N, C-alpha and C positions, 0 to 999 in steps of 0.2 A: 617786174617789168613783164608784164604781158604782152606788149605790143611788140618786141623784138622775137616772140616766140619762146618756144618751151624746151628747146633741146639742150643734151647734155652741154654742149660747148656754150651754150647761152648760160646756163648755171656756172661753168666754171669761169666763162668770164666774168660776170656779176659778182663771184667771189673775188676774183682778182683785182676787180676795178676797186672792189670797197677794201680789199688789203692795202690796195696803193693808196687810197683816201684817207685811211686809216693811218697810215705809214707816215703820210704827209702832214696830216694834223699833229702827231707825236713829235716828227723832226722838228715841225715850226714850233711847238711848244719847249722843247727841248732847245732850239735857238733862242728862242726869245728870253727864257731865263736865261741860258748861258752869256748872252749880251749885256740883259739886267745885270745879274748878280759879277761878271767877272771881267765885262768889256774885253774881251780877248783882242788882241794886237798881230799884227802880221799874218803867217800863212794860215796860224790855227782861225783867225777871224774869216778868211774867204772859206776857210772848208767848212766852217760853222754856217756860215752865210750860203752855200751851195745847197748844204744838207738836206733842205726842205725841199728841193726842186729835184731831186734824184727820184721819188716817187712818181712826180709829174712824167719824167725820163721813161718810166716805168710803164706808165699809162699806154704811151706808145707800143710797149713791146706787147702787152695786154691786148689793143687791139689788132696787132699783127696776130699774133697767136690764134685771137678769135678768127680771125680770116683764114689763116692756115687750116682751124680744126674743125669750121664748121663745115658741114658736110651737104645743108641744104643753099644750094645756089640761090634762089630767091631771098634767102634771109640775110647771106653774104650781099647780096646787091643791095638789099633795105640798109644793111650798114654801111656800104661803101658810099651808097648815094647819101645817107646822115650825115657822114663824115664830111663828106665833099661841100653838103650844103652849111652843116655848122662851120667850116672852116672859110667859107666864102662870108657867111654873115659876120662873123668874128671879124676879118678882115676889112669889112666895109666897116662895120661897127666902129673899129679902134682907129681907122684913117679917117673918118666924119670928125669923131671926137678930138684927134690932133689936129685937125684944121679949126675946129673950134676952140680948142685951146689956143693955137696961135695966132689966128685973127680977133677972136671973142673974146678971150680972157677966159674962157669958161675954166673951172676948177681942174687941175691935174689928176689924172686917175694915176695909181701906182702900177706898175708892170705886173705885179703878185694878183691883179683882178684878171687878168688875160685867161688864164685857165680856167676860173669859174666860170667865167664868162661863155667858154668855148661849152663848158660843161650844160649851162643852162640852155645856150641852143640847141645842144646835140640830143636832150631830156625833148623839147618842144619840137624839133626837127623828126624825130623817128617815128611818133605815129602819125606824122602828115606825109610822111614818106611812104607809110605802109596803109595809108586809108587811100592814097591814090590807085592801090591796086585791088581795093574791095567794091 
């Protein structure tokens, strides 16, 4: 991702971010198979259901670590603005969709798609934020 810089902090951030996404896929696959094959009940079911969300929580830590480790104030500012814009777009999109579901009976979208939607917004917003400064 050339659009967010080439510093050591960026390389570490991308490695950590990719590791969290990979962990999410592995945990989701494991959870899916476990529910399909074993139909867990009680506390085991709750723990398994939460397992794929843990790497997503880890992504928040990855963002925080990047902001702490990045020495370039401009790059840090670009990341903060990108996160804020992405969060705003996510809030707006989910709110609009919620009203469409409520009043027009559009199809329901499961909550597990909120994080991927945030990532999609973030990927689009980063180059736009940086472009403002060129």
